[in-house]
PDB file with one MODEL, atoms N, CA, C and O in Angstrom:
MODEL        1
ATOM      1  N   MET A   1     -42.703-136.132 -99.494  1.00  0.00           N
ATOM      2  CA  MET A   1     -42.213-136.401 -98.157  1.00  0.00           C
ATOM      3  C   MET A   1     -43.274-136.030 -97.141  1.00  0.00           C
ATOM      4  O   MET A   1     -43.964-135.023 -97.298  1.00  0.00           O
ATOM      5  N   SER A   2     -43.404-136.816 -96.129  1.00  0.00           N
ATOM      6  CA  SER A   2     -44.349-136.472 -95.080  1.00  0.00           C
ATOM      7  C   SER A   2     -43.721-135.440 -94.161  1.00  0.00           C
ATOM      8  O   SER A   2     -42.512-135.211 -94.189  1.00  0.00           O
ATOM      9  N   GLU A   3     -44.570-134.819 -93.342  1.00  0.00           N
ATOM     10  CA  GLU A   3     -44.107-133.737 -92.482  1.00  0.00           C
ATOM     11  C   GLU A   3     -43.107-134.237 -91.446  1.00  0.00           C
ATOM     12  O   GLU A   3     -42.166-133.517 -91.113  1.00  0.00           O
ATOM     13  N   SER A   4     -43.285-135.447 -90.929  1.00  0.00           N
ATOM     14  CA  SER A   4     -42.368-135.974 -89.913  1.00  0.00           C
ATOM     15  C   SER A   4     -40.979-136.211 -90.506  1.00  0.00           C
ATOM     16  O   SER A   4     -39.975-135.944 -89.845  1.00  0.00           O
ATOM     17  N   LYS A   5     -40.909-136.711 -91.752  1.00  0.00           N
ATOM     18  CA  LYS A   5     -39.615-136.915 -92.395  1.00  0.00           C
ATOM     19  C   LYS A   5     -38.953-135.580 -92.735  1.00  0.00           C
ATOM     20  O   LYS A   5     -37.732-135.447 -92.653  1.00  0.00           O
ATOM     21  N   GLU A   6     -39.760-134.602 -93.113  1.00  0.00           N
ATOM     22  CA  GLU A   6     -39.234-133.308 -93.494  1.00  0.00           C
ATOM     23  C   GLU A   6     -38.562-132.615 -92.314  1.00  0.00           C
ATOM     24  O   GLU A   6     -37.588-131.885 -92.502  1.00  0.00           O
ATOM     25  N   LYS A   7     -39.061-132.829 -91.117  1.00  0.00           N
ATOM     26  CA  LYS A   7     -38.486-132.205 -89.932  1.00  0.00           C
ATOM     27  C   LYS A   7     -37.117-132.789 -89.618  1.00  0.00           C
ATOM     28  O   LYS A   7     -36.281-132.117 -89.015  1.00  0.00           O
ATOM     29  N   LYS A   8     -36.882-134.023 -90.019  1.00  0.00           N
ATOM     30  CA  LYS A   8     -35.612-134.673 -89.729  1.00  0.00           C
ATOM     31  C   LYS A   8     -34.512-134.244 -90.695  1.00  0.00           C
ATOM     32  O   LYS A   8     -33.330-134.385 -90.380  1.00  0.00           O
ATOM     33  N   VAL A   9     -34.871-133.734 -91.837  1.00  0.00           N
ATOM     34  CA  VAL A   9     -33.898-133.308 -92.831  1.00  0.00           C
ATOM     35  C   VAL A   9     -33.198-132.042 -92.320  1.00  0.00           C
ATOM     36  O   VAL A   9     -33.846-131.129 -91.808  1.00  0.00           O
ATOM     37  N   PHE A  10     -31.875-132.000 -92.465  1.00  0.00           N
ATOM     38  CA  PHE A  10     -31.135-130.802 -92.069  1.00  0.00           C
ATOM     39  C   PHE A  10     -30.307-130.314 -93.242  1.00  0.00           C
ATOM     40  O   PHE A  10     -30.033-131.054 -94.187  1.00  0.00           O
ATOM     41  N   ASP A  11     -29.912-129.044 -93.157  1.00  0.00           N
ATOM     42  CA  ASP A  11     -29.157-128.466 -94.263  1.00  0.00           C
ATOM     43  C   ASP A  11     -27.736-128.135 -93.826  1.00  0.00           C
ATOM     44  O   ASP A  11     -27.477-127.814 -92.666  1.00  0.00           O
ATOM     45  N   ILE A  12     -26.833-128.223 -94.780  1.00  0.00           N
ATOM     46  CA  ILE A  12     -25.407-127.957 -94.577  1.00  0.00           C
ATOM     47  C   ILE A  12     -24.937-127.063 -95.714  1.00  0.00           C
ATOM     48  O   ILE A  12     -25.363-127.230 -96.857  1.00  0.00           O
ATOM     49  N   VAL A  13     -24.066-126.124 -95.408  1.00  0.00           N
ATOM     50  CA  VAL A  13     -23.467-125.284 -96.442  1.00  0.00           C
ATOM     51  C   VAL A  13     -22.091-125.854 -96.763  1.00  0.00           C
ATOM     52  O   VAL A  13     -21.259-126.031 -95.873  1.00  0.00           O
ATOM     53  N   CYS A  14     -21.865-126.133 -98.020  1.00  0.00           N
ATOM     54  CA  CYS A  14     -20.590-126.692 -98.467  1.00  0.00           C
ATOM     55  C   CYS A  14     -19.505-125.630 -98.334  1.00  0.00           C
ATOM     56  O   CYS A  14     -19.670-124.529 -98.859  1.00  0.00           O
ATOM     57  N   PRO A  15     -18.400-125.923 -97.648  1.00  0.00           N
ATOM     58  CA  PRO A  15     -17.339-124.933 -97.484  1.00  0.00           C
ATOM     59  C   PRO A  15     -16.549-124.666 -98.762  1.00  0.00           C
ATOM     60  O   PRO A  15     -15.849-123.658 -98.857  1.00  0.00           O
ATOM     61  N   VAL A  16     -16.652-125.546 -99.730  1.00  0.00           N
ATOM     62  CA  VAL A  16     -15.903-125.384-100.969  1.00  0.00           C
ATOM     63  C   VAL A  16     -16.661-124.540-101.982  1.00  0.00           C
ATOM     64  O   VAL A  16     -16.135-123.548-102.487  1.00  0.00           O
ATOM     65  N   CYS A  17     -17.902-124.932-102.280  1.00  0.00           N
ATOM     66  CA  CYS A  17     -18.650-124.258-103.340  1.00  0.00           C
ATOM     67  C   CYS A  17     -19.818-123.425-102.821  1.00  0.00           C
ATOM     68  O   CYS A  17     -20.517-122.793-103.614  1.00  0.00           O
ATOM     69  N   SER A  18     -20.044-123.411-101.510  1.00  0.00           N
ATOM     70  CA  SER A  18     -21.113-122.659-100.858  1.00  0.00           C
ATOM     71  C   SER A  18     -22.511-123.113-101.271  1.00  0.00           C
ATOM     72  O   SER A  18     -23.473-122.359-101.131  1.00  0.00           O
ATOM     73  N   SER A  19     -22.627-124.327-101.772  1.00  0.00           N
ATOM     74  CA  SER A  19     -23.945-124.880-102.087  1.00  0.00           C
ATOM     75  C   SER A  19     -24.631-125.283-100.790  1.00  0.00           C
ATOM     76  O   SER A  19     -23.975-125.586 -99.794  1.00  0.00           O
ATOM     77  N   ILE A  20     -25.950-125.283-100.816  1.00  0.00           N
ATOM     78  CA  ILE A  20     -26.718-125.734 -99.657  1.00  0.00           C
ATOM     79  C   ILE A  20     -27.198-127.144 -99.950  1.00  0.00           C
ATOM     80  O   ILE A  20     -27.838-127.394-100.972  1.00  0.00           O
ATOM     81  N   LEU A  21     -26.882-128.066 -99.042  1.00  0.00           N
ATOM     82  CA  LEU A  21     -27.265-129.463 -99.201  1.00  0.00           C
ATOM     83  C   LEU A  21     -28.251-129.833 -98.107  1.00  0.00           C
ATOM     84  O   LEU A  21     -27.990-129.589 -96.929  1.00  0.00           O
ATOM     85  N   TRP A  22     -29.391-130.424 -98.488  1.00  0.00           N
ATOM     86  CA  TRP A  22     -30.363-130.923 -97.528  1.00  0.00           C
ATOM     87  C   TRP A  22     -30.123-132.424 -97.420  1.00  0.00           C
ATOM     88  O   TRP A  22     -30.181-133.142 -98.418  1.00  0.00           O
ATOM     89  N   ILE A  23     -29.854-132.892 -96.206  1.00  0.00           N
ATOM     90  CA  ILE A  23     -29.471-134.279 -95.997  1.00  0.00           C
ATOM     91  C   ILE A  23     -30.470-134.978 -95.084  1.00  0.00           C
ATOM     92  O   ILE A  23     -30.893-134.434 -94.064  1.00  0.00           O
ATOM     93  N   ASP A  24     -30.831-136.182 -95.470  1.00  0.00           N
ATOM     94  CA  ASP A  24     -31.692-137.030 -94.649  1.00  0.00           C
ATOM     95  C   ASP A  24     -30.785-137.797 -93.691  1.00  0.00           C
ATOM     96  O   ASP A  24     -29.973-138.607 -94.139  1.00  0.00           O
ATOM     97  N   PRO A  25     -30.901-137.560 -92.381  1.00  0.00           N
ATOM     98  CA  PRO A  25     -29.992-138.207 -91.441  1.00  0.00           C
ATOM     99  C   PRO A  25     -30.198-139.715 -91.333  1.00  0.00           C
ATOM    100  O   PRO A  25     -29.274-140.437 -90.958  1.00  0.00           O
ATOM    101  N   CYS A  26     -31.376-140.192 -91.651  1.00  0.00           N
ATOM    102  CA  CYS A  26     -31.650-141.644 -91.568  1.00  0.00           C
ATOM    103  C   CYS A  26     -30.884-142.402 -92.649  1.00  0.00           C
ATOM    104  O   CYS A  26     -30.252-143.423 -92.376  1.00  0.00           O
ATOM    105  N   THR A  27     -30.946-141.897 -93.869  1.00  0.00           N
ATOM    106  CA  THR A  27     -30.313-142.603 -94.983  1.00  0.00           C
ATOM    107  C   THR A  27     -28.942-142.016 -95.323  1.00  0.00           C
ATOM    108  O   THR A  27     -28.113-142.690 -95.934  1.00  0.00           O
ATOM    109  N   GLY A  28     -28.705-140.770 -94.932  1.00  0.00           N
ATOM    110  CA  GLY A  28     -27.434-140.118 -95.243  1.00  0.00           C
ATOM    111  C   GLY A  28     -27.345-139.644 -96.674  1.00  0.00           C
ATOM    112  O   GLY A  28     -26.258-139.318 -97.150  1.00  0.00           O
ATOM    113  N   THR A  29     -28.466-139.599 -97.370  1.00  0.00           N
ATOM    114  CA  THR A  29     -28.465-139.168 -98.760  1.00  0.00           C
ATOM    115  C   THR A  29     -28.809-137.688 -98.860  1.00  0.00           C
ATOM    116  O   THR A  29     -29.462-137.112 -97.990  1.00  0.00           O
ATOM    117  N   VAL A  30     -28.352-137.105 -99.941  1.00  0.00           N
ATOM    118  CA  VAL A  30     -28.668-135.710-100.226  1.00  0.00           C
ATOM    119  C   VAL A  30     -30.052-135.673-100.832  1.00  0.00           C
ATOM    120  O   VAL A  30     -30.289-136.262-101.887  1.00  0.00           O
ATOM    121  N   VAL A  31     -30.970-134.983-100.172  1.00  0.00           N
ATOM    122  CA  VAL A  31     -32.340-134.893-100.635  1.00  0.00           C
ATOM    123  C   VAL A  31     -32.474-133.791-101.674  1.00  0.00           C
ATOM    124  O   VAL A  31     -33.196-133.931-102.661  1.00  0.00           O
ATOM    125  N   ARG A  32     -31.772-132.703-101.438  1.00  0.00           N
ATOM    126  CA  ARG A  32     -31.870-131.551-102.338  1.00  0.00           C
ATOM    127  C   ARG A  32     -30.546-130.799-102.316  1.00  0.00           C
ATOM    128  O   ARG A  32     -29.856-130.764-101.297  1.00  0.00           O
ATOM    129  N   LYS A  33     -30.200-130.202-103.446  1.00  0.00           N
ATOM    130  CA  LYS A  33     -28.965-129.429-103.553  1.00  0.00           C
ATOM    131  C   LYS A  33     -29.294-128.104-104.238  1.00  0.00           C
ATOM    132  O   LYS A  33     -29.954-128.077-105.277  1.00  0.00           O
ATOM    133  N   GLU A  34     -28.831-127.019-103.650  1.00  0.00           N
ATOM    134  CA  GLU A  34     -29.064-125.697-104.237  1.00  0.00           C
ATOM    135  C   GLU A  34     -27.738-124.978-104.353  1.00  0.00           C
ATOM    136  O   GLU A  34     -27.073-124.700-103.355  1.00  0.00           O
ATOM    137  N   ARG A  35     -27.369-124.682-105.576  1.00  0.00           N
ATOM    138  CA  ARG A  35     -26.091-123.995-105.807  1.00  0.00           C
ATOM    139  C   ARG A  35     -26.251-122.508-105.572  1.00  0.00           C
ATOM    140  O   ARG A  35     -27.255-121.905-105.952  1.00  0.00           O
ATOM    141  N   LYS A  36     -25.259-121.935-104.947  1.00  0.00           N
ATOM    142  CA  LYS A  36     -25.256-120.500-104.697  1.00  0.00           C
ATOM    143  C   LYS A  36     -24.928-119.788-106.010  1.00  0.00           C
ATOM    144  O   LYS A  36     -24.164-120.291-106.835  1.00  0.00           O
ATOM    145  N   ALA A  37     -25.517-118.621-106.182  1.00  0.00           N
ATOM    146  CA  ALA A  37     -25.267-117.853-107.400  1.00  0.00           C
ATOM    147  C   ALA A  37     -23.785-117.484-107.484  1.00  0.00           C
ATOM    148  O   ALA A  37     -23.170-117.103-106.489  1.00  0.00           O
ATOM    149  N   VAL A  38     -23.235-117.605-108.674  1.00  0.00           N
ATOM    150  CA  VAL A  38     -21.828-117.306-108.895  1.00  0.00           C
ATOM    151  C   VAL A  38     -21.652-115.793-108.986  1.00  0.00           C
ATOM    152  O   VAL A  38     -22.418-115.101-109.657  1.00  0.00           O
ATOM    153  N   LYS A  39     -20.625-115.296-108.297  1.00  0.00           N
ATOM    154  CA  LYS A  39     -20.354-113.862-108.350  1.00  0.00           C
ATOM    155  C   LYS A  39     -19.871-113.464-109.740  1.00  0.00           C
ATOM    156  O   LYS A  39     -19.189-114.220-110.433  1.00  0.00           O
ATOM    157  N   LYS A  40     -20.244-112.273-110.109  1.00  0.00           N
ATOM    158  CA  LYS A  40     -19.805-111.750-111.391  1.00  0.00           C
ATOM    159  C   LYS A  40     -18.320-111.426-111.297  1.00  0.00           C
ATOM    160  O   LYS A  40     -17.872-110.804-110.334  1.00  0.00           O
ATOM    161  N   LYS A  41     -17.577-111.840-112.278  1.00  0.00           N
ATOM    162  CA  LYS A  41     -16.140-111.570-112.306  1.00  0.00           C
ATOM    163  C   LYS A  41     -15.929-110.083-112.588  1.00  0.00           C
ATOM    164  O   LYS A  41     -16.598-109.493-113.436  1.00  0.00           O
ATOM    165  N   THR A  42     -14.994-109.503-111.864  1.00  0.00           N
ATOM    166  CA  THR A  42     -14.700-108.091-112.070  1.00  0.00           C
ATOM    167  C   THR A  42     -13.398-107.949-112.837  1.00  0.00           C
ATOM    168  O   THR A  42     -12.550-108.842-112.823  1.00  0.00           O
ATOM    169  N   SER A  43     -13.256-106.834-113.493  1.00  0.00           N
ATOM    170  CA  SER A  43     -12.051-106.619-114.278  1.00  0.00           C
ATOM    171  C   SER A  43     -10.899-106.196-113.369  1.00  0.00           C
ATOM    172  O   SER A  43     -11.104-105.752-112.240  1.00  0.00           O
ATOM    173  N   PHE A  44      -9.715-106.343-113.878  1.00  0.00           N
ATOM    174  CA  PHE A  44      -8.516-105.981-113.124  1.00  0.00           C
ATOM    175  C   PHE A  44      -8.514-104.490-112.810  1.00  0.00           C
ATOM    176  O   PHE A  44      -8.120-104.090-111.715  1.00  0.00           O
ATOM    177  N   ASP A  45      -8.949-103.667-113.759  1.00  0.00           N
ATOM    178  CA  ASP A  45      -8.985-102.224-113.549  1.00  0.00           C
ATOM    179  C   ASP A  45      -9.937-101.840-112.424  1.00  0.00           C
ATOM    180  O   ASP A  45      -9.633-100.955-111.624  1.00  0.00           O
ATOM    181  N   SER A  46     -11.083-102.499-112.361  1.00  0.00           N
ATOM    182  CA  SER A  46     -12.028-102.178-111.295  1.00  0.00           C
ATOM    183  C   SER A  46     -11.479-102.613-109.942  1.00  0.00           C
ATOM    184  O   SER A  46     -11.698-101.934-108.938  1.00  0.00           O
ATOM    185  N   LEU A  47     -10.768-103.740-109.904  1.00  0.00           N
ATOM    186  CA  LEU A  47     -10.134-104.167-108.658  1.00  0.00           C
ATOM    187  C   LEU A  47      -9.064-103.175-108.211  1.00  0.00           C
ATOM    188  O   LEU A  47      -8.960-102.864-107.025  1.00  0.00           O
ATOM    189  N   LEU A  48      -8.271-102.679-109.159  1.00  0.00           N
ATOM    190  CA  LEU A  48      -7.255-101.678-108.825  1.00  0.00           C
ATOM    191  C   LEU A  48      -7.895-100.403-108.293  1.00  0.00           C
ATOM    192  O   LEU A  48      -7.409 -99.814-107.327  1.00  0.00           O
ATOM    193  N   LEU A  49      -8.973 -99.983-108.917  1.00  0.00           N
ATOM    194  CA  LEU A  49      -9.675 -98.786-108.471  1.00  0.00           C
ATOM    195  C   LEU A  49     -10.227 -98.968-107.064  1.00  0.00           C
ATOM    196  O   LEU A  49     -10.141 -98.068-106.228  1.00  0.00           O
ATOM    197  N   LYS A  50     -10.791-100.136-106.815  1.00  0.00           N
ATOM    198  CA  LYS A  50     -11.331-100.441-105.492  1.00  0.00           C
ATOM    199  C   LYS A  50     -10.227-100.412-104.431  1.00  0.00           C
ATOM    200  O   LYS A  50     -10.421 -99.854-103.350  1.00  0.00           O
ATOM    201  N   GLU A  51      -9.082-101.004-104.732  1.00  0.00           N
ATOM    202  CA  GLU A  51      -7.964-101.008-103.788  1.00  0.00           C
ATOM    203  C   GLU A  51      -7.397 -99.599-103.580  1.00  0.00           C
ATOM    204  O   GLU A  51      -6.975 -99.259-102.475  1.00  0.00           O
ATOM    205  N   LYS A  52      -7.386 -98.792-104.624  1.00  0.00           N
ATOM    206  CA  LYS A  52      -6.909 -97.411-104.492  1.00  0.00           C
ATOM    207  C   LYS A  52      -7.837 -96.629-103.567  1.00  0.00           C
ATOM    208  O   LYS A  52      -7.376 -95.842-102.740  1.00  0.00           O
ATOM    209  N   LYS A  53      -9.148 -96.846-103.707  1.00  0.00           N
ATOM    210  CA  LYS A  53     -10.107 -96.178-102.831  1.00  0.00           C
ATOM    211  C   LYS A  53      -9.906 -96.605-101.389  1.00  0.00           C
ATOM    212  O   LYS A  53      -9.963 -95.779-100.478  1.00  0.00           O
ATOM    213  N   LYS A  54      -9.667 -97.911-101.179  1.00  0.00           N
ATOM    214  CA  LYS A  54      -9.402 -98.401 -99.825  1.00  0.00           C
ATOM    215  C   LYS A  54      -8.160 -97.729 -99.239  1.00  0.00           C
ATOM    216  O   LYS A  54      -8.163 -97.301 -98.085  1.00  0.00           O
ATOM    217  N   LYS A  55      -7.103 -97.643-100.043  1.00  0.00           N
ATOM    218  CA  LYS A  55      -5.848 -97.028 -99.594  1.00  0.00           C
ATOM    219  C   LYS A  55      -6.067 -95.560 -99.265  1.00  0.00           C
ATOM    220  O   LYS A  55      -5.594 -95.079 -98.236  1.00  0.00           O
ATOM    221  N   ASP A  56      -6.782 -94.840-100.131  1.00  0.00           N
ATOM    222  CA  ASP A  56      -7.052 -93.425 -99.887  1.00  0.00           C
ATOM    223  C   ASP A  56      -7.850 -93.237 -98.598  1.00  0.00           C
ATOM    224  O   ASP A  56      -7.573 -92.321 -97.824  1.00  0.00           O
ATOM    225  N   GLU A  57      -8.837 -94.098 -98.368  1.00  0.00           N
ATOM    226  CA  GLU A  57      -9.647 -94.009 -97.155  1.00  0.00           C
ATOM    227  C   GLU A  57      -8.791 -94.294 -95.919  1.00  0.00           C
ATOM    228  O   GLU A  57      -8.930 -93.625 -94.896  1.00  0.00           O
ATOM    229  N   THR A  58      -7.913 -95.280 -96.018  1.00  0.00           N
ATOM    230  CA  THR A  58      -7.026 -95.597 -94.903  1.00  0.00           C
ATOM    231  C   THR A  58      -6.087 -94.433 -94.626  1.00  0.00           C
ATOM    232  O   THR A  58      -5.859 -94.086 -93.467  1.00  0.00           O
ATOM    233  N   ASP A  59      -5.543 -93.829 -95.671  1.00  0.00           N
ATOM    234  CA  ASP A  59      -4.659 -92.665 -95.495  1.00  0.00           C
ATOM    235  C   ASP A  59      -5.411 -91.505 -94.854  1.00  0.00           C
ATOM    236  O   ASP A  59      -4.876 -90.810 -93.991  1.00  0.00           O
ATOM    237  N   ARG A  60      -6.654 -91.300 -95.283  1.00  0.00           N
ATOM    238  CA  ARG A  60      -7.449 -90.216 -94.714  1.00  0.00           C
ATOM    239  C   ARG A  60      -7.709 -90.461 -93.231  1.00  0.00           C
ATOM    240  O   ARG A  60      -7.588 -89.543 -92.420  1.00  0.00           O
ATOM    241  N   ARG A  61      -8.061 -91.683 -92.879  1.00  0.00           N
ATOM    242  CA  ARG A  61      -8.292 -92.012 -91.476  1.00  0.00           C
ATOM    243  C   ARG A  61      -7.029 -91.833 -90.648  1.00  0.00           C
ATOM    244  O   ARG A  61      -7.081 -91.319 -89.531  1.00  0.00           O
ATOM    245  N   PHE A  62      -5.890 -92.259 -91.198  1.00  0.00           N
ATOM    246  CA  PHE A  62      -4.626 -92.117 -90.489  1.00  0.00           C
ATOM    247  C   PHE A  62      -4.310 -90.646 -90.233  1.00  0.00           C
ATOM    248  O   PHE A  62      -3.899 -90.275 -89.133  1.00  0.00           O
ATOM    249  N   THR A  63      -4.504 -89.813 -91.250  1.00  0.00           N
ATOM    250  CA  THR A  63      -4.247 -88.386 -91.101  1.00  0.00           C
ATOM    251  C   THR A  63      -5.181 -87.774 -90.061  1.00  0.00           C
ATOM    252  O   THR A  63      -4.744 -86.980 -89.227  1.00  0.00           O
ATOM    253  N   ALA A  64      -6.447 -88.132 -90.105  1.00  0.00           N
ATOM    254  CA  ALA A  64      -7.412 -87.604 -89.140  1.00  0.00           C
ATOM    255  C   ALA A  64      -7.058 -88.043 -87.725  1.00  0.00           C
ATOM    256  O   ALA A  64      -7.142 -87.251 -86.786  1.00  0.00           O
ATOM    257  N   THR A  65      -6.666 -89.295 -87.571  1.00  0.00           N
ATOM    258  CA  THR A  65      -6.282 -89.801 -86.252  1.00  0.00           C
ATOM    259  C   THR A  65      -5.035 -89.090 -85.752  1.00  0.00           C
ATOM    260  O   THR A  65      -4.938 -88.767 -84.568  1.00  0.00           O
ATOM    261  N   SER A  66      -4.094 -88.847 -86.630  1.00  0.00           N
ATOM    262  CA  SER A  66      -2.869 -88.141 -86.274  1.00  0.00           C
ATOM    263  C   SER A  66      -3.180 -86.720 -85.811  1.00  0.00           C
ATOM    264  O   SER A  66      -2.619 -86.249 -84.822  1.00  0.00           O
ATOM    265  N   GLU A  67      -4.070 -86.044 -86.523  1.00  0.00           N
ATOM    266  CA  GLU A  67      -4.458 -84.681 -86.138  1.00  0.00           C
ATOM    267  C   GLU A  67      -5.167 -84.666 -84.788  1.00  0.00           C
ATOM    268  O   GLU A  67      -4.934 -83.777 -83.969  1.00  0.00           O
ATOM    269  N   MET A  68      -6.030 -85.650 -84.559  1.00  0.00           N
ATOM    270  CA  MET A  68      -6.727 -85.728 -83.272  1.00  0.00           C
ATOM    271  C   MET A  68      -5.733 -85.964 -82.141  1.00  0.00           C
ATOM    272  O   MET A  68      -5.877 -85.399 -81.057  1.00  0.00           O
ATOM    273  N   GLU A  69      -4.735 -86.790 -82.387  1.00  0.00           N
ATOM    274  CA  GLU A  69      -3.712 -87.067 -81.372  1.00  0.00           C
ATOM    275  C   GLU A  69      -2.910 -85.807 -81.065  1.00  0.00           C
ATOM    276  O   GLU A  69      -2.591 -85.544 -79.905  1.00  0.00           O
ATOM    277  N   LYS A  70      -2.581 -85.028 -82.093  1.00  0.00           N
ATOM    278  CA  LYS A  70      -1.853 -83.772 -81.879  1.00  0.00           C
ATOM    279  C   LYS A  70      -2.687 -82.810 -81.040  1.00  0.00           C
ATOM    280  O   LYS A  70      -2.172 -82.171 -80.123  1.00  0.00           O
ATOM    281  N   GLU A  71      -3.976 -82.710 -81.357  1.00  0.00           N
ATOM    282  CA  GLU A  71      -4.867 -81.828 -80.588  1.00  0.00           C
ATOM    283  C   GLU A  71      -4.976 -82.299 -79.142  1.00  0.00           C
ATOM    284  O   GLU A  71      -4.976 -81.483 -78.221  1.00  0.00           O
ATOM    285  N   ARG A  72      -5.068 -83.589 -78.944  1.00  0.00           N
ATOM    286  CA  ARG A  72      -5.175 -84.127 -77.594  1.00  0.00           C
ATOM    287  C   ARG A  72      -3.898 -83.847 -76.799  1.00  0.00           C
ATOM    288  O   ARG A  72      -3.961 -83.492 -75.621  1.00  0.00           O
ATOM    289  N   ARG A  73      -2.746 -84.006 -77.442  1.00  0.00           N
ATOM    290  CA  ARG A  73      -1.475 -83.689 -76.770  1.00  0.00           C
ATOM    291  C   ARG A  73      -1.376 -82.208 -76.439  1.00  0.00           C
ATOM    292  O   ARG A  73      -0.896 -81.830 -75.370  1.00  0.00           O
ATOM    293  N   LYS A  74      -1.837 -81.372 -77.368  1.00  0.00           N
ATOM    294  CA  LYS A  74      -1.791 -79.927 -77.132  1.00  0.00           C
ATOM    295  C   LYS A  74      -2.676 -79.560 -75.946  1.00  0.00           C
ATOM    296  O   LYS A  74      -2.271 -78.765 -75.098  1.00  0.00           O
ATOM    297  N   LYS A  75      -3.886 -80.130 -75.877  1.00  0.00           N
ATOM    298  CA  LYS A  75      -4.787 -79.862 -74.751  1.00  0.00           C
ATOM    299  C   LYS A  75      -4.183 -80.347 -73.447  1.00  0.00           C
ATOM    300  O   LYS A  75      -4.282 -79.665 -72.427  1.00  0.00           O
ATOM    301  N   ALA A  76      -3.559 -81.515 -73.465  1.00  0.00           N
ATOM    302  CA  ALA A  76      -2.926 -82.038 -72.258  1.00  0.00           C
ATOM    303  C   ALA A  76      -1.792 -81.135 -71.813  1.00  0.00           C
ATOM    304  O   ALA A  76      -1.638 -80.873 -70.620  1.00  0.00           O
ATOM    305  N   MET A  77      -0.995 -80.653 -72.763  1.00  0.00           N
ATOM    306  CA  MET A  77       0.109 -79.748 -72.427  1.00  0.00           C
ATOM    307  C   MET A  77      -0.432 -78.437 -71.870  1.00  0.00           C
ATOM    308  O   MET A  77       0.122 -77.900 -70.911  1.00  0.00           O
ATOM    309  N   ASP A  78      -1.497 -77.921 -72.453  1.00  0.00           N
ATOM    310  CA  ASP A  78      -2.105 -76.680 -71.941  1.00  0.00           C
ATOM    311  C   ASP A  78      -2.629 -76.887 -70.524  1.00  0.00           C
ATOM    312  O   ASP A  78      -2.455 -76.024 -69.663  1.00  0.00           O
ATOM    313  N   MET A  79      -3.259 -78.011 -70.287  1.00  0.00           N
ATOM    314  CA  MET A  79      -3.758 -78.293 -68.936  1.00  0.00           C
ATOM    315  C   MET A  79      -2.595 -78.434 -67.951  1.00  0.00           C
ATOM    316  O   MET A  79      -2.705 -77.993 -66.807  1.00  0.00           O
ATOM    317  N   TYR A  80      -1.494 -79.035 -68.371  1.00  0.00           N
ATOM    318  CA  TYR A  80      -0.317 -79.194 -67.525  1.00  0.00           C
ATOM    319  C   TYR A  80       0.258 -77.826 -67.173  1.00  0.00           C
ATOM    320  O   TYR A  80       0.556 -77.544 -66.012  1.00  0.00           O
ATOM    321  N   GLU A  81       0.408 -76.982 -68.190  1.00  0.00           N
ATOM    322  CA  GLU A  81       0.957 -75.646 -67.949  1.00  0.00           C
ATOM    323  C   GLU A  81       0.044 -74.823 -67.053  1.00  0.00           C
ATOM    324  O   GLU A  81       0.518 -74.089 -66.186  1.00  0.00           O
ATOM    325  N   LYS A  82      -1.253 -74.941 -67.257  1.00  0.00           N
ATOM    326  CA  LYS A  82      -2.224 -74.228 -66.429  1.00  0.00           C
ATOM    327  C   LYS A  82      -2.119 -74.702 -64.982  1.00  0.00           C
ATOM    328  O   LYS A  82      -2.117 -73.886 -64.060  1.00  0.00           O
ATOM    329  N   ALA A  83      -2.032 -75.998 -64.781  1.00  0.00           N
ATOM    330  CA  ALA A  83      -1.907 -76.542 -63.424  1.00  0.00           C
ATOM    331  C   ALA A  83      -0.575 -76.121 -62.808  1.00  0.00           C
ATOM    332  O   ALA A  83      -0.519 -75.815 -61.617  1.00  0.00           O
ATOM    333  N   PHE A  84       0.491 -76.101 -63.595  1.00  0.00           N
ATOM    334  CA  PHE A  84       1.810 -75.706 -63.101  1.00  0.00           C
ATOM    335  C   PHE A  84       1.796 -74.229 -62.680  1.00  0.00           C
ATOM    336  O   PHE A  84       2.358 -73.878 -61.642  1.00  0.00           O
ATOM    337  N   ARG A  85       1.149 -73.355 -63.490  1.00  0.00           N
ATOM    338  CA  ARG A  85       1.038 -71.933 -63.126  1.00  0.00           C
ATOM    339  C   ARG A  85       0.232 -71.753 -61.836  1.00  0.00           C
ATOM    340  O   ARG A  85       0.546 -70.909 -60.997  1.00  0.00           O
ATOM    341  N   LYS A  86      -0.824 -72.581 -61.705  1.00  0.00           N
ATOM    342  CA  LYS A  86      -1.645 -72.488 -60.494  1.00  0.00           C
ATOM    343  C   LYS A  86      -0.851 -72.882 -59.271  1.00  0.00           C
ATOM    344  O   LYS A  86      -1.025 -72.280 -58.212  1.00  0.00           O
ATOM    345  N   ILE A  87       0.022 -73.881 -59.383  1.00  0.00           N
ATOM    346  CA  ILE A  87       0.861 -74.293 -58.271  1.00  0.00           C
ATOM    347  C   ILE A  87       1.845 -73.181 -57.919  1.00  0.00           C
ATOM    348  O   ILE A  87       2.088 -72.919 -56.741  1.00  0.00           O
ATOM    349  N   ASP A  88       2.414 -72.524 -58.937  1.00  0.00           N
ATOM    350  CA  ASP A  88       3.362 -71.417 -58.697  1.00  0.00           C
ATOM    351  C   ASP A  88       2.692 -70.260 -57.970  1.00  0.00           C
ATOM    352  O   ASP A  88       3.314 -69.624 -57.119  1.00  0.00           O
ATOM    353  N   LYS A  89       1.435 -69.978 -58.291  1.00  0.00           N
ATOM    354  CA  LYS A  89       0.706 -68.872 -57.652  1.00  0.00           C
ATOM    355  C   LYS A  89       0.452 -69.178 -56.187  1.00  0.00           C
ATOM    356  O   LYS A  89       0.501 -68.280 -55.346  1.00  0.00           O
ATOM    357  N   ASP A  90       0.181 -70.434 -55.876  1.00  0.00           N
ATOM    358  CA  ASP A  90      -0.130 -70.809 -54.489  1.00  0.00           C
ATOM    359  C   ASP A  90       1.134 -70.839 -53.715  1.00  0.00           C
ATOM    360  O   ASP A  90       1.118 -71.131 -52.519  1.00  0.00           O
TER     361      ASP A  90
ENDMDL
END
């Protein structure tokens, strides 16, 4: 292919198989096709382990967020009480 023709060729990723197709817009033909590497199949046990880790991480984040919210409420209540005492003194 000459350089001018090569510049006109464009590539598309197939939404079904994720292959890359190089298409000549003048003729509409596929000039080149490159298949994406197939992912290695994982076992059911490894998928379960992965999902358990995700769940544990989500639970940990939820607990940490809950603790932070409790601390924030406690600080807000302390600030409220401090401000209320200051008003009583004045």
